N, C-alpha and C positions, 0 to 999 in steps of 0.2 A: 645605507639607503642612498639612492640616487634620485634627484628631484628635477623634473623638467617643468615646463609651463603648465601642462595639463595632467601629466602622469608622474607617478612615483614608482620606483623600482625598489622593492625590498627583498631581502633574502627569503627563500621559501622556508616553510615551517611545516611541522606535522599537521597543524590545524588546517593546512591547505589541501589535505588529501581529498576531502569531499568535492572541492572545486575541480581537482584534476580528474577524479572519477567521472564527474559530470561531463567535462569537456572531452576527455580522451576516450570516452565510450560512445561518443556521438559521431556516426559515420560521416556526417556533413563536415565536421571539423577534421577528422582523421584522414579524409581523402587527400589532404594537402601535406600529411606528415609521413615519415618513413615507416612507422609501426602500423600494424593493422589488426593485431589480436586484441581482444577485450582486455582492459586493465582491471586487475583485482586490487582490492584494498591492501592486501599484504604486499604485493609487488610495488604498489605506489608508495607505501610507507617506507619500504626498503630503499627505493630509488631516492626518495627525499633524504633519508638518513645517510646513504652513501654519498650523495652530492654535497651534503652539508659537511662531510668529513674530508672532502676532496680538495686538493690544491690545484687540480687541473680542470675543474669545472666550476664556473660561477653562474648559478641559476637564480633568477629573480622573478618574483610575482609582479605582474603589471597591475597597477591600480590607478584608476582615475581619481583625481583629487576631489574629495567631498567639498561641498560649499555650504555656507550658512549653518555650520554645526553638524552637517550630515556626514556619515562615515564615508571613507574611500570605497570605491566600487572595484572589486577585482575583476579583470577581464581576460587575463591570459598569463603566459610566462615567456621568458626569454633567457638567453644565456650565451656564454662563451664556453665552448666545450673543447675537450682534448687539447688543452693548452700545452704547447711545447715551450718550456722556459728557455731551453738552449737555443731554439730557432726563433723564439718570440713570435709564435704563430698560434692562432686559435680558429675554431670553426664557430660561426654565428648561427643561432637558431631563434625563432620566434613563433609563437602560436597565440592568436587571439581566439580564445575559446568561447567567449560570449558573442554570439553571432549578431546580436542587436548593435554591437559596436564595430562591426566591419564597415569599411569604407568611410571612416570618419577621421582619418589621419593619425589615429593613435599608434598604429604600427610604425609609421614613419618617424613620429616623435620618439617613440621607444627605441627604435633602431639607432637614431642619431645619438641618443643619450648613452646607450650601451656601447656604441663605437667610440664615443668620446672617452668613456671609462677605459675601454680596452687600449686605446692608443695613448691617452694622456696619463692615466693612473697606472695601468699594468705595463706600460711601455712596450706594447706589442709592435712588431714590425709589419705583420700581415694578418688579415682576417679573411677567411674564406666562407663561402656559403654555397647553397645550391637550391634550385627550385624545380618542380616538375613543369614540363613545357606548357601544360594547360593552366597553370596558376599565374595568369597574366597580372592579377592584382599584386601578388608577391614580387614578381619580376619588376614591375613598375616601382614598387616601394623600395626595393633593393637599389635600383638605379637612381632613384631620387636622392638617396643618401650617399651615393658615390661609388657603389659597387660596379665593376666592369665585367662584362661577359668575357670569360676566358676560354670557354669551350663547351662541348656537349658530349654526353655519353648517350649513344643512341639505343633506344628501346631497352633500357636497363631495368625499369621498374614496371610491375604489373599493377595498374591502377585504373579504376573505372572500366573494368572488363577488357582492357587492352594494354599492350606494352607502350610505355611512353618514354620520351627522352628526359634526361636530367640536364639542366642548364647549370654549368659551373660558373661561379662568380668569385671575384677576389677584390680586395681593397688594400692598398699599401698605406702605411703611415704617411709617407711623403704626399700621396694623393689626398689623404684626409686633411693634412695640414694646409694644403693649397685652397681648400674649400672655405676656409674661415674668412 
């Protein structure tokens, strides 16, 4: 479990499948994600099981800390994917599925916490990410935690009834260390 000021990141569990089905079958949420087909319970359960057995994917549920005896509030998930232990590289991903919690800084806090884990605990050298060109909120959040724009793949994804660019981002451990 990773703990920040307002959020906790805990490993995903089979009990989270209902949340994932809710979030990842909502077109308003998935417009920002790579997948587009409806999620089934069976597929989601298998994805959770496969990731929990993987040493190349670390996926966490994002929870807002409860206060005054209230339980934590799950709002999304994040992870470091496709880790290459030889090259010490991973791909970063985040999704805030609870739309009521968009634009409150939870994504930036979560990202910083996950990057710290990737660089300081997993000893990664580089973490990559990407965003769709129309996702200004995500681009801003990535840049806020230190990601640099490295390039653009033109008209590579069909989203919102048109082809859109993918903005490629990267962050090196040396750049992360300078931010402290």
